[in-house]
matplotlib code that plots the C-alpha trace (Angstrom):
import matplotlib.pyplot as plt

x = [-31.2, -28.7, -28.1, -26.0, -24.9, -21.5, -19.5, -20.9, -18.1, -16.7, -18.4, -18.3, -15.7, -14.0, -13.8, -13.4, -10.0, -8.7, -9.3, -7.6, -4.7, -4.6, -4.4, -1.7, 0.5, 0.1, 1.1, 3.9, 5.6, 6.5, 6.7, 10.5, 10.2, 10.1, 13.1, 12.0, 11.1, 8.8, 7.5, 8.8, 12.2, 10.7, 9.4, 13.0, 14.8, 12.3, 12.0, 15.7, 16.5, 16.6, 12.9, 13.1, 14.3, 11.7, 8.8, 11.0, 11.2, 7.1, 5.8, 7.7, 6.0, 2.5, 1.1, 0.7, 2.9, 1.5, 2.5, 6.1, 6.1, 4.9, 7.1, 10.2, 9.0, 9.2, 12.2, 13.7, 12.6, 13.9, 17.1, 17.4, 16.6, 19.4, 17.4, 19.2, 18.0, 14.2, 14.9, 18.7, 18.6, 16.2, 15.0, 11.8, 10.3, 10.4, 9.3, 6.3, 4.8, 2.5, 0.8, 0.9, -0.5, -3.5, -4.0, -4.8, -6.8, -9.3, -9.7, -12.3, -13.6, -14.9, -16.1, -18.4, -19.4, -20.2, -22.1, -24.5, -25.1, -25.6, -25.2, -22.5, -21.7, -21.5, -19.6, -16.7, -16.3, -15.7, -13.4, -11.7, -11.8, -9.9, -7.0, -6.4, -7.2, -4.0, -4.7, -5.2, -2.3, 0.1, -1.3, -0.3, 3.3, 3.9, 5.6, 3.2, 0.5, -2.7, -3.2, -3.6, -5.7, -8.0, -8.2, -8.4, -11.7, -13.1, -13.2, -14.4, -17.6, -18.3, -18.1, -20.5, -23.0, -22.8, -22.7, -26.2, -27.8, -27.3, -26.2, -23.9, -21.0, -18.1, -19.2, -19.6, -15.7, -14.4, -15.9, -13.6, -11.0, -10.9, -11.7, -9.0, -6.6, -7.1, -6.8, -3.7, -2.5, -3.6, -5.7, -7.7, -9.2, -11.0, -13.0, -13.5, -15.1, -17.5, -18.6, -19.1, -21.4, -23.0, -23.5, -24.6, -27.5, -28.6, -29.4, -32.0, -31.1, -33.2, -32.1, -30.5, -28.3, -27.6, -26.4, -24.1, -22.9, -21.8, -20.4, -18.3, -17.0, -16.5, -14.2, -12.4, -11.4, -10.7, -8.3, -5.6, -6.0, -2.8, -0.6, -1.7, -0.3, 3.0, 3.0, 2.2, 4.6, 3.0, 0.3, 3.2, 2.6, -1.1, -0.2, 2.2, 2.6, 1.1, 1.6, -1.9, -2.7, -6.0, -9.3, -10.2, -11.9, -8.6, -7.6, -10.5, -10.8, -6.8, -7.8, -10.5, -8.7, -6.7, -9.5, -8.9, -5.0, -2.9, -0.4, 0.2, 3.5, 6.3, 5.9, 9.5, 10.4, 11.4, 8.0, 6.5, 4.0, 2.7, 2.3, 0.5, -1.7, -2.4, -3.7, -6.3, -7.8, -7.8, -9.7, -12.0, -12.5, -13.0, -15.8, -18.0, -17.9, -19.0, -21.3, -23.0, -23.2, -25.0, -27.6, -28.2, -29.3, -32.7, -32.4, -31.4, -34.0, -34.7, -31.8, -29.5, -30.1, -29.9, -26.8, -25.4, -26.4, -24.3, -21.3, -22.0, -22.8, -19.6, -17.1, -18.5, -15.2, -13.3, -16.5, -15.9, -12.0, -13.4, -15.4, -13.0, -10.5, -12.2, -10.1, -7.7, -6.3, -6.0, -8.2, -5.3, -5.5, -3.2, -5.9, -8.7, -7.7, -7.9, -11.9, -12.6, -12.5, -16.3, -17.1, -15.5, -18.6, -20.8, -18.1, -18.6, -22.3, -21.9, -19.8, -21.9, -25.4, -23.7, -23.0, -19.7, -17.6, -18.0, -17.2, -14.4, -13.1, -13.3, -11.6, -8.9, -9.0, -7.5, -5.6, -3.2, -2.3, -1.8, 0.5, 2.4, 2.8, 4.2, 6.9, 7.7, 10.1, 7.5, 9.2, 13.2, 15.8, 18.1, 19.5, 20.8, 23.6, 24.4, 27.6, 29.2, 28.7, 29.5, 32.9, 33.8, 33.0, 36.1, 37.0, 37.4, 34.5, 30.8, 27.8, 24.8, 21.3, 17.9, 15.4, 13.4, 16.2, 18.3, 16.2, 17.2, 20.5, 20.7, 19.2, 20.9, 24.4, 27.3, 28.3, 31.5, 29.3, 26.6, 29.0, 29.8, 26.0, 24.3, 20.6, 21.6, 19.1, 18.7, 16.2, 15.5, 13.3, 9.8, 8.7, 6.8, 9.7, 10.7, 12.8, 11.8, 14.3, 16.9, 20.1, 21.9, 23.7, 22.0, 21.6, 23.9, 23.4, 26.9, 29.7, 31.0, 34.7, 36.5, 35.9, 37.2, 39.8, 41.2, 40.6, 37.8, 35.3, 31.3, 29.2, 26.0, 22.8, 19.7, 17.1, 18.3, 18.7, 18.7, 21.3, 24.1, 25.2, 27.3, 30.8, 33.7, 36.7, 38.3, 36.2, 35.3, 32.9, 34.6, 31.7, 28.2, 25.6, 22.0, 19.8, 15.8, 15.5, 18.2, 21.7, 25.3, 27.7, 31.4, 32.9, 36.5, 39.3, 41.6, 44.4, 42.8]
y = [1.6, -0.7, 0.9, 0.7, 2.9, 3.5, 3.8, 6.3, 7.8, 8.6, 10.7, 9.5, 11.8, 10.9, 6.8, 7.5, 9.9, 7.1, 4.4, 6.5, 6.9, 3.4, 3.0, 5.3, 3.9, 0.7, 2.2, 4.3, 1.9, -0.1, 2.1, 1.3, -2.3, -3.8, -3.6, -1.5, -3.8, -4.7, -1.1, 0.6, 0.3, 2.5, 5.0, 5.9, 5.8, 8.5, 10.6, 10.9, 12.2, 15.9, 17.3, 17.5, 13.6, 12.4, 14.2, 12.8, 9.2, 9.4, 10.2, 7.2, 5.0, 4.4, 7.1, 10.9, 12.4, 14.1, 11.2, 11.4, 15.3, 14.7, 12.0, 14.2, 17.1, 15.3, 13.6, 17.2, 18.4, 15.6, 16.1, 20.0, 19.2, 17.1, 13.8, 11.3, 8.1, 10.1, 11.1, 10.0, 7.4, 4.8, 6.2, 4.1, 6.6, 9.3, 7.0, 5.9, 8.7, 9.9, 6.6, 6.0, 9.7, 8.3, 5.1, 7.4, 9.7, 6.9, 5.8, 8.1, 9.0, 5.4, 5.6, 8.6, 5.7, 3.1, 5.4, 6.5, 3.0, 1.7, 4.8, 5.8, 1.7, 1.0, 3.7, 3.0, -0.8, 0.4, 2.5, -0.4, -2.8, -0.3, 0.5, -3.3, -4.9, -6.3, -4.5, -1.3, -1.6, -2.8, -0.6, 2.3, 0.7, 0.4, 3.4, 3.5, 5.9, 3.4, 4.4, 8.3, 7.4, 5.1, 8.0, 10.6, 8.6, 7.5, 11.4, 12.1, 9.6, 11.2, 14.9, 14.3, 12.4, 15.9, 18.0, 15.6, 16.2, 19.5, 21.5, 24.7, 25.8, 25.4, 21.7, 21.0, 22.6, 20.7, 17.3, 18.4, 19.5, 15.6, 13.8, 15.1, 15.0, 11.1, 11.0, 12.9, 10.7, 7.1, 6.9, 4.2, 6.6, 7.7, 4.0, 4.3, 7.6, 6.4, 3.8, 6.8, 8.7, 5.6, 5.2, 8.8, 7.9, 5.3, 7.8, 9.1, 13.0, 15.3, 14.8, 18.9, 17.9, 14.1, 16.4, 18.3, 15.6, 14.3, 17.5, 17.9, 14.3, 14.8, 17.9, 15.8, 13.2, 15.4, 17.4, 14.9, 15.7, 18.5, 16.0, 13.2, 15.3, 15.1, 11.7, 10.5, 7.5, 6.1, 5.2, 3.2, 0.5, -0.2, -2.5, -4.5, -7.2, -6.8, -8.5, -9.4, -12.7, -13.2, -13.5, -16.8, -18.2, -19.0, -15.0, -13.5, -15.1, -14.5, -10.5, -10.5, -12.3, -9.5, -7.0, -8.3, -9.8, -7.8, -8.8, -12.5, -13.4, -15.7, -18.9, -19.4, -16.5, -17.5, -18.6, -17.8, -20.4, -19.2, -15.8, -17.6, -19.1, -15.7, -14.3, -17.1, -16.5, -13.1, -13.6, -15.8, -13.7, -10.5, -12.4, -13.4, -10.2, -8.7, -11.7, -10.5, -7.3, -8.4, -10.2, -7.1, -5.3, -6.5, -4.7, -1.2, 1.3, 2.7, 5.7, 2.9, 0.4, 3.6, 4.1, 0.7, 0.7, 3.8, 2.2, -0.7, 0.8, 3.0, -0.2, -1.2, 0.1, -3.5, -5.1, -2.7, -3.9, -7.5, -7.2, -5.0, -8.0, -10.3, -8.5, -6.8, -8.2, -5.1, -6.8, -6.4, -5.9, -2.9, -1.1, -2.8, -0.8, 2.4, 1.7, -1.0, 0.4, 1.7, -2.0, -1.8, 0.2, -2.8, -4.9, -2.6, -2.6, -6.5, -6.4, -3.9, -6.1, -9.6, -10.2, -8.2, -11.2, -13.2, -9.4, -9.0, -12.5, -11.7, -8.2, -10.5, -12.8, -9.5, -7.5, -10.6, -10.7, -7.2, -7.4, -10.7, -9.1, -5.6, -7.5, -10.1, -9.6, -10.1, -9.6, -9.9, -7.9, -6.9, -3.9, -6.7, -6.6, -3.0, -2.3, -5.6, -5.0, -0.8, -2.4, -4.5, -4.2, -2.7, -0.8, -3.8, -5.6, -6.1, -6.2, -8.5, -8.4, -9.5, -6.5, -7.2, -6.5, -4.0, -0.7, -0.9, -1.4, 1.3, 3.7, 2.4, 1.6, 4.4, 6.0, 3.9, 0.2, 1.9, 2.6, -1.3, -2.5, -4.1, -6.0, -9.2, -10.4, -12.7, -10.5, -6.6, -6.2, -5.4, -1.6, -2.6, -3.4, 0.2, 0.5, 4.0, 4.8, 2.4, 4.6, 4.1, 0.4, -0.6, -3.8, -6.4, -9.7, -11.7, -10.6, -7.5, -8.3, -6.0, -7.7, -10.9, -9.2, -7.4, -10.6, -8.8, -10.8, -11.0, -10.1, -11.8, -10.9, -13.5, -15.1, -18.6, -21.4, -19.4, -20.6, -18.1, -16.4, -18.1, -17.8, -17.3, -19.7, -20.4, -18.4, -20.3, -19.4, -17.6, -16.3, -17.5, -15.4, -15.2, -12.6, -12.7, -14.4, -13.0, -14.1, -13.1, -15.0, -13.8, -15.4, -14.8, -16.4, -19.2, -18.3, -14.7]
z = [14.2, 16.4, 19.4, 22.8, 24.7, 25.7, 28.8, 30.6, 31.6, 28.3, 25.4, 21.8, 20.7, 24.0, 23.2, 19.7, 20.3, 22.6, 20.0, 17.3, 19.8, 20.1, 16.4, 15.8, 18.7, 16.7, 13.8, 14.9, 17.1, 14.0, 11.5, 10.8, 11.7, 8.3, 6.0, 3.1, 0.5, -2.4, -4.1, -1.2, -2.9, -5.8, -3.9, -1.8, -5.0, -6.8, -3.5, -3.1, -6.9, -7.6, -8.1, -12.2, -12.3, -10.0, -12.0, -15.3, -13.8, -11.9, -15.8, -16.9, -14.8, -13.6, -11.5, -10.7, -8.9, -5.9, -3.6, -4.8, -4.2, -0.8, 0.1, -1.2, 0.8, 3.8, 3.3, 2.2, 5.5, 7.4, 6.2, 6.5, 10.2, 10.6, 11.2, 9.5, 10.6, 10.0, 6.5, 5.1, 1.7, 2.6, 6.2, 6.7, 9.3, 6.8, 3.5, 5.5, 7.9, 4.9, 4.9, 8.6, 9.1, 6.5, 8.4, 11.6, 9.9, 8.5, 11.9, 12.6, 8.9, 9.1, 12.3, 11.1, 8.3, 11.1, 13.0, 10.2, 9.5, 13.1, 15.6, 18.5, 19.1, 15.2, 15.3, 17.6, 16.8, 13.5, 14.9, 16.5, 13.8, 11.6, 14.2, 14.8, 11.4, 9.9, 6.3, 7.5, 9.7, 7.0, 4.2, 7.0, 7.2, 3.2, 1.7, -1.6, -2.6, -1.5, 2.4, 1.5, -1.7, 0.6, 3.2, 0.6, -0.8, 2.1, 3.1, -0.4, 0.3, 3.6, 1.8, -0.7, 1.4, 3.6, 0.3, -1.0, 3.0, 2.7, -0.8, -0.7, -2.4, 0.3, 0.9, -3.0, -3.0, -0.6, -2.0, -5.3, -3.5, -1.8, -5.0, -7.0, -4.4, -4.5, -8.4, -7.8, -6.0, -7.4, -10.9, -9.1, -7.1, -10.2, -10.2, -6.3, -7.0, -9.4, -7.2, -4.3, -7.3, -7.8, -3.6, -4.1, -6.2, -3.7, -1.2, -3.8, -4.4, -6.4, -10.1, -9.7, -6.5, -8.5, -11.5, -9.5, -7.9, -11.5, -12.3, -9.7, -9.7, -13.0, -12.6, -9.8, -12.1, -15.1, -13.1, -13.6, -17.4, -17.6, -16.0, -18.4, -21.1, -19.5, -19.0, -22.2, -21.9, -19.0, -22.4, -24.1, -21.2, -21.8, -24.7, -22.8, -20.6, -16.9, -13.7, -12.2, -12.7, -15.0, -13.2, -11.7, -8.4, -6.8, -7.5, -6.4, -3.3, -2.5, -3.3, -1.3, 1.6, 1.6, 2.4, 6.1, 6.3, 4.1, 2.0, 2.2, 4.0, 2.6, 4.1, 3.6, 5.9, 9.6, 11.6, 8.0, 8.5, 11.7, 10.5, 7.4, 10.0, 11.8, 8.7, 8.2, 11.4, 10.7, 7.5, 9.3, 11.8, 9.2, 7.3, 9.9, 10.7, 7.9, 7.5, 10.8, 9.3, 6.8, 8.8, 11.4, 8.0, 9.2, 12.6, 11.2, 10.8, 7.4, 7.5, 8.9, 5.9, 3.5, 5.2, 4.9, 1.2, 0.5, 2.2, 0.0, -3.4, -2.4, -2.3, -5.8, -7.9, -6.6, -9.0, -11.6, -11.3, -11.4, -14.6, -16.4, -15.7, -17.7, -20.9, -18.7, -15.4, -13.2, -10.2, -7.5, -3.5, -3.9, -6.3, -4.3, -1.4, -2.4, -2.8, -0.4, 3.2, 3.2, 4.2, 7.4, 8.4, 8.0, 9.9, 13.0, 12.5, 12.8, 15.9, 17.4, 17.0, 18.3, 22.1, 23.6, 24.3, 20.9, 18.9, 21.5, 20.3, 16.5, 17.6, 18.9, 16.0, 13.8, 16.2, 17.3, 13.7, 13.4, 15.9, 15.2, 10.9, 12.6, 14.5, 12.2, 9.2, 6.6, 3.2, 2.1, 3.9, 1.2, 3.1, 5.7, 2.9, 2.4, 5.1, 3.8, 0.0, 0.8, 2.7, 0.2, -3.3, -5.0, -8.2, -10.3, -8.6, -9.1, -7.6, -9.3, -8.4, -9.6, -10.2, -7.2, -5.1, -7.4, -6.3, -2.6, -3.1, -5.7, -3.3, -0.1, -1.4, -1.1, -4.8, -5.3, -4.5, -6.5, -9.9, -9.8, -9.1, -12.1, -12.5, -14.3, -16.7, -19.4, -21.2, -20.0, -16.8, -17.6, -17.3, -13.9, -11.8, -11.8, -14.9, -15.3, -12.4, -13.3, -14.4, -17.9, -18.2, -15.2, -16.9, -17.9, -19.3, -18.4, -15.9, -17.4, -18.9, -17.5, -14.2, -15.5, -17.0, -13.9, -11.7, -10.0, -7.4, -8.1, -5.4, -6.2, -4.1, -5.0, -3.2, -1.6, -4.1, -7.1, -9.7, -10.1, -12.9, -15.5, -14.1, -15.6, -15.6, -12.8, -10.7, -7.4, -4.2, -1.6, 0.8, 1.4, 4.0, 4.1, 5.6, 5.5, 2.0, 0.4, 0.4, -0.8, -2.6, -3.2, -6.3, -6.7, -9.2, -8.2, -6.2, -5.7]

ax = plt.figure().add_subplot(projection="3d")
ax.plot(x, y, z, "-o")
ax.set_aspect("equal")
plt.show()
């Protein structure tokens, strides 16, 4: 086993607590820095609905309900306490609090895996890496279920390992609860649990213990069955088109890069090229550290090698996604994020095995990009247009947006503006853009006739250089301004 002494003035628990605190500060400091966007807008719309409407929307989308129930609980409590910014419509702190807390909790959990691989030093290096690597930081600041599901699967791996080491009803029950919660948060946790069960077999338990592990895993996965009966509408999506790209070397490489760099930054953003360069640095640093962990395998004692093998196999759900993607593309970094975090334990072992200065350089190669990506705006900020739309869209006007900007506007605009807001699309948008949350009449295929009849204005929300809608005769541009990757153009009739 690789062993290095931690500083004498700090015990292992003290050092781990300090590292976890640093990770917490990094996440909490920037929890509200990014605008609500990507799939977060769907979360925002859903959790601000009445409970029965929320369950109905989720049952027609593509996920289990537990994450949304927990998110809604946070928003309800925040509103009850009068914390408008914290929990009001679109409030990023309320929406991201659960993912952030999950991202903080996973730091000591991954440290526990790393410690089993390479002792105290590997555990602490694993914790530091998990605290500052871009993918973990950005996942924690994303108001979706992936951070919580990933933390629960890592916890499930540890609980199953401990139950195999010392079987007992309490340990088996703890594993079932954590594993079932993971499945109720994200369906892909079931794939992660398959990898974790295979990792348990790597430990070579007796056949009785292995059988109990199999039954407990089956119970956890089967616990979702009552929800599936409610969410039968979700099965209708299985034969429809999906947004994940077909399997290819470029696609696989891009997915694996996100193990360290997080979601790709848009090059069209201010300083976008610089952010992409930072992400490339993080990828190089992360893979060098992971490669060092593979090289250090030879220096591990038998128990360390056994633990390293467990962590590697526990992440094998990613390979399962790749295999299935030969027939049905589902390999995506967000789904893989639920199951690949145990690989960080091998990274920690690699950092512990190399000279400290070199390890420090590699750590900086992921920490600096994480800080840059936390400070900079990394995606479209349609929310910046909300005040102008609220103030200017009248009862005879119309606000038209594409599906990528519609949901956040639906959530954040005042009711009078929402009543005049529509998705403009030549065809009906695909289900996976969150159409389950659309109100009736949300989609229009042309400028509504009543707007033209009343000589109303057209507020067009789109990315720069996107062609405007087919304008009625006599309409021309009155105003034009842009925020981060989104522009507002106001069209009106001549003489209006």
